[in-house]
N, C-alpha and C positions, 0 to 999 in steps of 0.2 A: 980284275975279276974278284980277287980276294978281298979288296976293299969294299966291293959291292956286297959281298956276303956278310961282312962284319957290320956294316952300317945298320941294317935292320935290327940286328941283335942288340946293338947299343941303345936303340930307341925303345926297346921293350920296357913296359912298365913293370914295376915290382908288384908282386901279388898283394892285394889288400887283405890285411888281417881280418879274421872272422869277427863277428859281433861279440861272441863270447870271449875271444882273446883280448879284444879291445876293452871290454868291460872289466876283465880281470886285471889288466894293466892299469886301468884308471883307479880301481879300488886299491891296488897295491901302492900306487902313487899317493893316494890320499891317506892311506894307513901310515906310510912312511913319514908324511908331513906331520900327522897328528902325534905320533910317538916320538918324533925327533925334536919337538918344541918343548922347551923347559917349562913353559907355563902349563902344559898338559899335566905334568907330574904334580905340580903344586896344587892345581885345581882339584885333582883327584885325591891328594892328601887331605886337603881341607874338607872335601866331601866325606872322606872316610872317617876322619877324626870326629867331625861333628855328628855323623850318623851313629857310629858305635858308641862314642863317648856320651852323646846326648841321650841315647836310649838307656845307657847304664845309669846316668844321673837320675833320669825320670823314674826308672824302675826302683832305684834305691829310695828315692823320696816317697814313692807309692808304697813300698814295703814298710817304711817307718810309720807312715801315716795310717796304714791299714793293719798294723801289727795285731795279730790275734783275731782278725776278722776277714771276711771275704773281700776280694778285690771288687772294683767297680764292675758294672754289668758288661762293659766292653773295654777291658784293660788293654787289648791289643791296639785299638785305635787311640787310646789315651797315651800310649807310649810312642807309637810310630808317628802319629800326627804332631806330637810335641817336637820331634827332631826333624821332621820332614821340611819344616820351614827354613832350616839352616843349610843342609847339604844341597838343596835345590839351587842356592846361589852359586856354589862351586861348580856344579855341572852346567848351570845356565851360562856362566862365564866361559866355561870350556867350549860350549857350542858357539858362542859369539866369536871367540878367538879362532875357531876353526875356519872362519871366513875372513874376518877383519884383519888377522895377522898378515894375510897375503895382500890385502888392499894397502896396508900401511907401508909395506916394503916394495910394492909394485910387482910382486911375484904373480899377482892375479892376471896380469897381461900375458905373461908367459904361459900360464895355465890355459887361458882362453885361446891363445895362439896354437897351442898343441892340441886342444880339444875345442873346436869351434862350437860344438853343441853345448851351450852353457847350461842348459837344463840337465844334461847328463852329468856335468861337473857337480851341480847342486845335489842331484840324486846320489852320486857317489859319496859326497861329503856326509849327507844324511845317513846313508847306510853305514858308513864307518863310525861316525860319532854315535848314532843311535845304537848300533850293535855293541860298541865298546862300553858305553854307559849302561846299557841293559845288563851286560854280564857283571859289571861292577856293582850296579844297583841291586841285583839279585844276591850277590855275595854279601853286600853290606846288610841287606834286609835279613838274611838268614843269620848272619853273625850277630846282629842286633837282637834278633828273636831269641837265639840261644843264650846270649848274655842276660837278657831280661828274664828268661825262664829260670836260669840259675839263681838270679837275685831273688825272684819271687817264689822260689821253691818252698813248699810248706803251707802256702796260703790255700784257702778253701777253693779259690777259683784260679789256680795257677795255670800258666800257659802250657799248651801241649799241641803238637802238630796233629795228634789223633782226634782232636776236637773238630767237629764239622765246620768248615769255612776258614780255618786258620791257615791252611796251605794257600788257599786262594788269596787271603788277605796279605800274606807275606810276599807272594809273587806280585801282587798289585802294588805293594810299596816299592819294589824294585823297578817295576814298569813306570811308576810315576817319575822317577829320576830320569829315565830315558826320555820321557815325554818333555820334561823341562829342558833337557839338553837340546832337543830338536827345536823347541821354542826359541832358545838362545841362538841356534843356528839361523833360524828364519829371521830373527831380528837383526842379526849380524849381516845377513845378505841384503836386507832392506835398507838398513842405516849405513852400512859400509864404514862405520867409524866406531872404534872400540869403545871410547868413553860414552858416546851417545847410546850405543846398543846395550852396554852394561847398565846404564842408568834406566833404560827402558824395561829391564827385567823386573825390578821390584814393582814398577808401575803395572806391568801385565799380571804379576803374581799376587801382589798384596793390595793394591788400590781397589780392585773389584770387591775385596772383602769388606769395604766400607759399607756396602749395601746391607750387611748384617745388622747395622745400626738402624735401618729403616723399620718403621712399624710393621707388625704382622698384617697380612701375609706376604708383603712385598719382599721382606728379607729373604725368605725361603724361595720365593718365585724367581728372584734374580740370582741369589747366591748359589742355587743349584747348578748354574751354568758356568761357574768359575772353576779354575783348574784345581785349586787346593780343596775346595769343598767336594768336587767330584772324586778326587783322590781319597778324601776322608770317608766318603760313602763306600768306596771299594775296599778300604782297609778295615772298615767296621764289620764286626761279626754279626751285628744286628742292624737291620735297615733303620736309618735315622729318619724320623718323621719330617715331612716337609721337603726332603730331597728326592731326587730321581731314583729309580731302581738301580741296583748295581750294574745291570746290563746297559741302561741308558747313560749312566754315569761314565761307563767305559767309552761309550760313543762320544760323549762330550769331551772326555779327556783326550782322546785320539784326534778329535776334530780340531782342537786348538793348533797343534803343530802342523796338521795337514793343511789348514787354511793359510797359515802364515807362510809355509813353504811354497804353496801354490802361488800366492801373491808375490813372494820373493822370486820365484822362477819367471813370472811374467816381467817383473821389474828388471831382473838381471838380463833377460834376453833383449830388452829394449834400450838399456843404458850402454854408454861407452865403457870400455874396460878401464 
């Protein structure tokens, strides 16, 4: 009789964790992976040094060339866009490695076995990578701004957060780095090979800028939909002629990683681990 009472109890299923608890566990797992990989540290160091150091160099060069005169009409874009081309490689590679590092070691099979919903894994990676780089990007943007402000102090058009549009421009600079990191993640999930995905980053970021060499008006008509030119419009205090409005430029900027991640989610759900 006792044995009959115990048998049903032993066959009881364990309670299924709630959706929120599972989501927190998945995010915590992806955060642990991201911060425990050595390449994450070096990618962020490269991004930080090139961002702040590049802004300082450009600001010093601008101060010397404009000594005793006003700065260019849009000095903020001139400084930030000059360095934006370099730290984007660091954060883009970070996004690639967030996915391909697991593929190279075979860890991705374990991840997909633990979480069969592969789209959920990609969403968690995007949330962790995007959130981390967004915080870093905003910190670097404000650090670069204040360094440039100190270098350019005394000029007739010196930088100041009290000027209309400058806070928006600085925030947009940090957002641009997070966008590129998510582009890297999307490429990594699509290619699944570190070298191939890293090689694809310059192709996605820089090759479209070749359209700027086309005769007018095609250069602007096509260039306005590229990542870097959309970021340039957002960082500019004055609307650049030929480009989309800041609001539409923001839509274009966000659409790039959104489309790449959507395609990557479909490909990931259909491929073998």
